[in-house]
C-alpha positions as CSV (number, residue, x, y, z in Angstrom):
1,M,59.7,165.6,135.1
2,E,60.5,166.2,138.7
3,N,63.0,169.0,139.5
4,M,66.2,167.5,138.3
5,N,68.3,169.7,140.6
6,T,67.1,167.5,143.4
7,P,67.3,164.0,141.9
8,D,67.2,160.8,143.9
9,V,70.8,159.9,142.8
10,I,73.7,161.9,141.6
11,V,76.4,159.9,139.8
12,I,79.8,161.6,139.3
13,G,81.6,160.0,136.4
14,G,80.2,158.3,133.3
15,G,82.5,155.3,132.8
16,T,81.4,151.7,133.2
17,G,80.7,151.9,136.9
18,G,79.0,155.3,136.7
19,Y,76.7,154.7,133.8
20,S,75.7,151.2,134.9
21,A,74.7,152.7,138.3
22,A,72.7,155.4,136.5
23,L,70.9,153.0,134.2
24,R,70.0,150.6,136.9
25,A,68.8,153.3,139.3
26,A,66.7,154.8,136.5
27,A,65.2,151.4,135.7
28,L,64.2,151.1,139.4
29,G,62.2,154.3,139.1
30,L,64.8,156.7,140.6
31,T,65.6,160.1,139.1
32,V,69.2,160.4,138.2
33,V,71.7,163.1,137.3
34,L,75.0,161.9,135.8
35,A,77.9,164.4,135.7
36,E,80.7,163.6,133.2
37,R,83.5,166.0,132.2
38,D,84.4,164.1,129.1
39,K,82.4,161.5,127.2
40,V,80.1,158.9,128.8
41,G,81.7,155.5,128.5
42,G,84.9,156.4,130.2
43,T,88.4,155.1,129.7
44,C,87.3,151.6,128.8
45,L,85.2,152.7,125.8
46,H,87.3,155.6,124.5
47,R,90.9,154.8,125.4
48,G,91.1,151.3,126.8
49,C,89.1,148.1,126.5
50,I,87.2,148.7,123.3
51,P,89.8,150.4,121.0
52,S,92.6,148.1,122.3
53,K,90.6,144.9,121.6
54,A,89.6,146.2,118.2
55,M,93.3,146.7,117.4
56,L,94.1,143.3,118.9
57,H,91.6,141.7,116.6
58,A,93.3,143.3,113.7
59,A,96.6,141.9,115.0
60,E,95.1,138.5,115.2
61,L,94.2,138.7,111.5
62,V,97.8,139.7,110.7
63,D,99.1,136.7,112.7
64,G,96.7,134.5,110.8
65,I,98.3,135.4,107.5
66,A,101.7,134.3,108.8
67,E,100.2,131.1,110.3
68,A,98.4,130.3,107.0
69,R,101.7,130.6,105.1
70,E,104.1,129.0,107.5
71,R,102.0,126.2,109.0
72,W,99.2,125.4,106.6
73,G,100.8,125.9,103.1
74,V,98.4,128.7,102.2
75,K,100.6,130.9,100.2
76,A,99.3,134.2,101.6
77,T,101.3,137.3,102.0
78,L,100.8,140.6,103.8
79,D,101.4,143.5,101.3
80,D,100.9,146.3,103.8
81,I,99.0,147.6,106.8
82,D,96.8,150.6,105.9
83,W,97.1,152.3,109.3
84,P,94.5,155.1,108.5
85,A,92.0,152.4,107.4
86,L,92.7,150.3,110.5
87,V,92.2,153.4,112.7
88,A,89.0,154.3,111.0
89,T,87.5,150.9,111.7
90,R,88.6,151.1,115.3
91,D,87.1,154.6,115.7
92,D,83.8,153.5,114.1
93,I,83.5,150.7,116.6
94,V,84.1,153.2,119.5
95,T,81.7,155.8,118.0
96,R,78.9,153.3,117.6
97,N,79.4,152.0,121.1
98,H,79.4,155.6,122.5
99,R,76.2,156.5,120.7
100,G,74.6,153.3,122.1
101,V,75.5,154.3,125.6
102,E,74.2,157.8,125.1
103,A,70.9,156.4,123.6
104,H,70.5,154.0,126.6
105,L,70.9,156.9,129.0
106,A,68.5,159.1,127.1
107,H,65.9,156.4,126.9
108,A,66.2,155.8,130.6
109,R,65.7,159.5,131.2
110,V,69.0,160.0,133.0
111,R,70.0,163.6,132.8
112,V,73.6,163.8,131.6
113,V,75.3,167.0,132.6
114,R,78.6,167.8,130.9
115,G,81.1,169.3,133.3
116,S,83.4,168.9,136.3
117,A,81.6,168.0,139.5
118,R,82.8,168.6,143.0
119,L,81.2,167.7,146.3
120,T,79.8,170.6,148.4
121,G,78.4,168.5,151.2
122,P,77.4,164.9,152.0
123,R,74.4,165.2,149.7
124,S,75.2,168.1,147.4
125,V,77.2,168.6,144.2
126,R,78.2,171.6,142.1
127,V,78.9,171.0,138.4
128,E,80.7,173.6,136.3
129,G,80.7,172.9,132.6
130,A,78.8,173.4,129.4
131,P,76.3,176.3,129.2
132,D,74.1,174.2,126.9
133,D,73.5,171.8,129.9
134,L,73.9,174.3,132.7
135,P,72.5,177.9,132.4
136,G,75.2,180.2,133.4
137,G,77.8,177.4,133.1
138,A,77.2,175.9,136.5
139,G,74.6,174.1,138.5
140,D,73.9,173.0,142.1
141,F,72.3,169.6,142.8
142,T,71.1,167.8,145.9
143,A,70.7,164.1,146.0
144,R,67.7,162.8,148.0
145,R,69.0,159.3,148.4
146,G,72.7,159.3,147.6
147,I,75.8,160.1,145.6
148,V,77.9,157.6,143.6
149,L,81.5,158.4,143.1
150,A,82.8,156.9,139.8
151,T,85.6,159.2,138.6
152,G,87.9,156.4,137.4
153,S,91.6,156.4,137.0
154,R,94.5,157.6,134.9
155,P,97.8,155.9,133.8
156,R,100.6,156.1,136.4
157,T,103.9,157.5,135.1
158,L,107.5,157.2,136.3
159,P,109.7,160.1,137.5
160,G,111.5,161.7,134.7
161,L,109.3,160.1,132.0
162,V,106.9,162.8,130.6
163,P,104.6,161.4,127.9
164,D,104.8,163.4,124.7
165,G,102.4,161.2,122.7
166,R,105.1,160.2,120.2
167,R,108.3,158.8,121.8
168,V,106.9,158.3,125.3
169,V,103.3,157.1,125.6
170,T,100.9,155.7,128.2
171,S,98.2,153.1,127.7
172,D,95.7,156.0,127.3
173,D,97.4,157.4,124.2
174,A,99.4,154.4,122.8
175,L,96.8,153.6,120.2
176,F,96.5,157.2,119.1
177,A,100.2,157.9,118.6
178,P,101.2,158.5,115.0
179,G,101.8,155.5,112.8
180,L,103.4,152.1,113.7
181,P,106.9,152.2,115.3
182,R,109.6,149.8,114.2
183,S,110.6,149.1,117.8
184,V,108.8,149.4,121.2
185,L,110.0,149.2,124.8
186,V,107.2,148.4,127.1
187,L,107.6,149.1,130.8
188,G,105.2,147.0,132.8
189,G,104.3,143.3,132.4
190,G,100.8,143.4,133.7
191,A,97.8,142.8,131.4
192,I,98.0,146.2,129.8
193,G,101.7,146.0,129.0
194,V,101.5,142.4,127.7
195,E,98.6,143.3,125.4
196,Y,100.4,146.3,123.9
197,A,103.6,144.2,123.6
198,S,101.6,141.6,121.7
199,F,99.9,144.1,119.4
200,H,103.1,145.8,118.4
201,R,104.8,142.5,117.7
202,S,102.0,141.4,115.5
203,M,102.3,144.6,113.6
204,G,106.0,143.9,112.9
205,A,107.8,145.9,115.6
206,E,110.7,144.6,117.6
207,V,109.4,144.5,121.2
208,T,111.1,144.4,124.6
209,L,108.9,143.9,127.6
210,V,110.4,144.9,131.0
211,E,108.7,143.9,134.3
212,A,110.2,144.8,137.7
213,A,108.6,141.7,139.4
214,D,110.2,138.3,139.0
215,R,107.5,137.3,136.4
216,I,105.0,138.9,134.0
217,V,101.3,139.1,135.0
218,P,102.6,138.7,138.6
219,L,99.1,138.6,140.2
220,E,98.2,135.5,138.3
221,D,99.1,131.9,139.0
222,V,102.8,131.2,138.4
223,D,102.0,128.6,135.7
224,V,100.0,131.3,133.8
225,S,103.0,133.5,133.9
226,R,105.3,130.7,132.7
227,H,103.1,129.6,129.8
228,L,102.5,133.2,128.8
229,T,106.2,134.0,128.9
230,R,106.9,131.0,126.7
231,G,104.3,132.0,124.2
232,L,105.5,135.6,124.0
233,K,109.1,134.6,123.6
234,K,108.2,132.1,120.9
235,R,106.7,135.1,119.0
236,G,110.0,137.0,119.3
237,I,109.2,139.3,122.1
238,D,112.2,139.9,124.4
239,V,110.7,139.4,127.9
240,R,112.8,140.7,130.8
241,A,111.3,140.0,134.1
242,G,113.0,141.1,137.3
243,A,114.4,144.2,135.5
244,R,114.1,147.7,136.7
245,L,114.3,151.0,134.8
246,L,117.2,153.2,135.9
247,D,116.8,156.1,133.6
248,A,115.7,157.1,130.1
249,E,116.9,159.7,127.6
250,L,114.8,161.1,124.8
251,L,116.4,161.0,121.4
252,E,115.4,162.8,118.2
253,A,113.6,159.7,116.9
254,G,113.1,157.6,120.0
255,V,114.2,156.7,123.5
256,R,117.4,155.2,125.1
257,A,116.8,153.5,128.5
258,R,119.0,151.8,131.0
259,V,117.7,148.9,133.0
260,R,119.1,146.7,135.7
261,T,118.5,143.0,135.0
262,V,117.6,140.4,137.5
263,R,121.3,139.4,137.6
264,G,122.3,143.0,138.4
265,E,123.7,143.8,134.9
266,I,123.1,147.2,133.3
267,R,121.6,147.0,129.9
268,T,121.0,149.9,127.5
269,L,117.9,149.5,125.3
270,E,116.8,151.8,122.4
271,A,113.4,152.0,120.8
272,E,111.4,154.3,118.7
273,R,108.7,154.3,121.3
274,L,108.6,153.8,125.1
275,L,105.2,152.6,126.4
276,V,104.7,153.1,130.1
277,A,102.2,150.6,131.5
278,V,103.0,150.5,135.2
279,G,99.4,150.6,136.5
280,R,96.7,153.2,137.0
281,A,96.0,155.7,139.7
282,P,92.5,156.8,141.0
283,V,91.3,160.2,139.9
284,T,89.9,162.4,142.7
285,D,91.5,165.8,141.9
286,G,88.9,168.5,141.9
287,L,86.3,166.3,143.6
288,D,86.7,168.0,146.9
289,L,86.1,165.0,149.0
290,A,86.8,166.9,152.2
291,A,83.7,169.0,151.7
292,A,81.6,165.9,152.3
293,G,83.8,164.6,155.1
294,L,85.8,162.1,153.1
295,A,89.5,161.5,152.3
296,T,91.5,159.1,150.3
297,D,93.9,156.5,151.7
298,E,97.7,156.8,151.2
299,R,97.4,155.3,147.7
300,G,94.6,157.7,146.6
301,F,91.7,155.2,146.8
302,V,88.4,155.9,148.4
303,T,87.8,153.0,150.7
304,P,84.3,151.9,151.7
305,S,83.4,151.4,155.3
306,D,80.9,148.9,154.2
307,W,82.1,146.7,151.3
308,D,78.8,144.9,151.0
309,R,77.1,148.2,150.1
310,L,80.2,149.9,148.7
311,E,79.2,152.8,151.1
312,T,81.8,155.2,152.5
313,A,82.0,156.4,156.0
314,V,79.6,159.2,155.0
315,P,76.2,157.5,154.8
316,G,74.7,157.8,151.3
317,I,78.0,158.3,149.4
318,H,78.9,155.2,147.5
319,V,82.0,154.4,145.4
320,V,82.5,152.2,142.4
321,G,85.1,151.4,139.8
322,D,88.8,152.4,139.8
323,L,88.4,154.6,142.9
324,L,88.1,151.4,144.9
325,P,91.2,149.7,146.4
326,P,91.7,145.9,146.3
327,P,89.9,143.5,146.5
328,S,88.2,145.5,143.7
329,L,90.0,144.6,140.5
330,G,89.9,147.8,138.4
331,L,88.2,145.9,135.6
332,A,85.3,147.2,133.6
333,H,83.1,144.1,134.1
334,A,83.6,144.4,137.9
335,S,82.6,148.0,137.7
336,F,79.4,147.1,135.9
337,A,78.6,144.7,138.8
338,E,79.5,147.4,141.4
339,G,77.3,150.0,139.7
340,L,74.3,147.6,139.6
341,S,74.8,146.7,143.3
342,V,75.0,150.3,144.4
343,A,71.9,151.3,142.4
344,E,69.9,148.5,144.0
345,T,71.1,149.5,147.4
346,L,70.1,153.1,146.8
347,A,66.7,151.9,145.7
348,G,66.2,150.1,149.0
349,L,66.5,146.6,147.4
350,P,68.5,143.7,148.7
351,S,71.6,143.3,146.6
352,A,74.3,140.6,146.9
353,P,77.7,142.1,147.4
354,V,80.2,141.7,144.6
355,D,82.1,138.4,144.8
356,Y,85.5,139.5,143.6
357,A,86.9,136.0,143.8
358,A,84.5,135.0,141.1
359,V,85.3,137.9,138.7
360,P,87.2,136.6,135.7
361,R,90.6,138.2,134.7
362,V,91.6,138.2,131.1
363,T,94.7,139.3,129.1
364,Y,93.9,139.6,125.4
365,S,97.4,139.0,124.1
366,S,98.5,136.2,121.9
367,P,98.5,133.8,123.7
368,Q,95.6,134.9,125.8
369,T,95.2,134.2,129.5
370,A,92.0,133.9,131.5
371,S,91.6,133.1,135.2
372,V,89.0,133.1,137.9
373,G,89.5,132.4,141.6
374,L,92.6,131.5,143.5
375,G,96.0,130.5,142.1
376,E,97.8,127.5,143.6
377,A,100.2,129.5,145.8
378,E,97.5,131.9,147.0
379,A,95.2,129.0,147.9
380,R,97.9,127.3,149.9
381,A,98.8,130.6,151.6
382,R,95.2,130.9,152.7
383,G,95.5,127.5,154.4
384,H,93.8,125.3,151.9
385,E,94.9,121.8,151.3
386,V,94.6,121.5,147.5
387,D,94.5,119.1,144.6
388,V,95.9,120.6,141.4
389,N,95.6,119.3,137.9
390,T,97.2,120.9,134.8
391,M,96.6,119.8,131.2
392,P,98.2,121.2,128.1
393,L,95.8,122.3,125.4
394,T,97.8,120.3,122.9
395,A,96.6,117.1,124.7
396,V,93.2,117.5,122.9
397,A,92.8,117.4,119.2
398,K,91.6,121.0,118.8
399,G,94.6,122.3,120.7
400,M,96.8,120.5,118.2
401,V,94.8,122.1,115.3
402,H,95.6,125.6,116.8
403,G,99.1,124.6,117.6
404,R,99.8,127.5,119.9
405,G,100.4,125.6,123.2
406,G,98.6,126.7,126.4
407,M,97.1,124.9,129.3
408,V,94.2,124.4,131.7
409,K,95.0,124.4,135.4
410,V,92.4,123.7,138.1
411,V,93.0,124.2,141.9
412,A,90.5,122.5,144.1
413,E,90.1,121.6,147.8
414,E,91.8,118.3,148.5
415,G,89.7,115.1,148.3
416,G,87.2,116.3,145.7
417,G,86.2,119.5,147.4
418,Q,85.2,122.9,146.2
419,V,86.9,124.3,143.1
420,L,89.0,127.3,144.2
421,G,90.4,128.5,140.9
422,V,90.7,127.9,137.1
423,H,93.5,129.2,135.0
424,L,93.7,129.1,131.2
425,V,96.4,130.1,128.7
426,G,96.0,129.7,124.9
427,P,94.0,130.8,121.9
428,H,90.4,132.1,122.5
429,V,90.5,131.4,126.3
430,S,88.8,134.8,126.9
431,E,85.7,133.2,125.4
432,M,86.2,129.9,127.5
433,I,86.4,131.4,131.0
434,A,82.6,131.9,131.4
435,E,82.1,128.2,132.3
436,S,84.8,128.4,134.9
437,Q,83.4,131.6,136.3
438,L,80.2,129.7,137.1
439,I,82.1,126.7,138.5
440,V,84.0,128.9,141.0
441,G,81.0,131.2,141.7
442,W,78.7,128.4,142.4
443,D,81.2,126.5,144.7
444,A,81.1,123.5,142.4
445,Q,83.2,120.4,143.0
446,P,85.2,118.5,140.2
447,S,82.6,115.7,140.3
448,D,79.8,118.3,139.5
449,V,81.6,119.4,136.4
450,A,82.7,115.9,135.3
451,R,79.2,114.7,134.9
452,H,78.6,117.3,132.1
453,I,79.7,116.4,128.6
454,H,81.9,118.9,126.6
455,A,81.7,119.0,122.8
456,H,84.4,117.2,120.9
457,P,86.6,118.5,119.3
458,T,86.8,121.8,121.1
459,L,89.4,123.7,123.1
460,S,86.9,123.8,126.0
461,E,87.1,120.0,126.0
462,A,90.4,120.4,127.8
463,V,88.5,122.0,130.7
464,G,86.2,119.1,130.9
465,E,89.1,116.6,130.7
466,T,90.9,118.4,133.5
467,F,87.9,118.0,135.8
468,L,87.3,114.4,134.8
469,T,90.8,113.6,136.0
470,L,90.3,115.4,139.3
471,A,87.1,113.5,139.8
472,G,88.9,110.2,139.3
473,R,87.4,109.5,135.8
474,G,90.4,110.4,133.6
475,L,90.0,109.7,130.0
476,H,92.8,111.0,127.8
477,Q,94.7,112.2,130.8
478,Q,95.6,109.5,133.3
């Protein structure tokens, strides 16, 4: 092998954005060093996407038992939840995924260095870490082509709320706190907060969800928020939008919090566990950006000077993942795309910039939400004249079978023009959004979609029916 102290590419951070950049660069024949202070896979694999979705699948099974008994006459009962067994299954899934990523990197001949990396110049990096990887416990590396910054993010906290892993937890440690609480207060009604509220309710906890904005999932279309709120309330979750935390007090066996409601009333809420899900902050501490001539913005993000190449003001230093400000979405699948794009750029290949408008957004709660493109209000705010069609999932037979409500909403340019956005709420819509991603990404029109036949009976049939109506060919929806 060539001298790996002078690789073509140095990647700092082994999460989804970092390891995808490393794998793609290596596949294109570049030598790559990947520095990671923890485990490759990052937050998504070890503390976020994968373990949380494993737990949400278990929650779906629990909900299914109740539905079987209450709706279908199947006299099933839930005797108990074996928490250690559930955790063991979750951890096995994470471990197998982790080993898979490690194997991919090894097969691609990416040198993974365990340790904390900091910039020492526009092309140089020093890593201090494990003696097994770095003789003497440190190593200096120089990138011939460029550096990729992919150090990720951490949960934001609120003043006066110090997570202790038991009574006050963040999204990073919520799944690893001991046992199942009987009551949970969730602060933050974005995707993460909603998912954890949904999980704990399925597991039998009394759940209160508090969101400072006037609606939960406030970045989504207003009808998505409305249908999701309805679904969560139907399950017994106390949803309080437009409410702000005033203060919180730790008790021996829980937390007491005061919130100001949307009407200005002060309410005192008690729960065994307070889960803080108010967003994530980029991690740049110890990176020494100044040594390479870089700085963060006022929010802590590293902003590219060239968004098409995700290249900073220092030529050759690129940034991916949670370090990027909007319009990047802080989503693992967006990070994969960013990593691939940057690797191809560093290899000297043409690479299409990431189209953030065509990146799907999913909340894996019960009910689920899935969206791509613009919401109705956002489209109008951007000057579009739009046609909008909304169809309840229960308007098709399979939606009646599931019996959980939900909807399909399509926003398109007026007069049969380009589809600007598709928004879904209901069971399994996370698996239905792929079609709409292509519709939006390929600038399709309703008539383009309407000519394709959707299987009957399916939930996705509602998507086809919605486009049929917009194309002037309505069948079950007039």
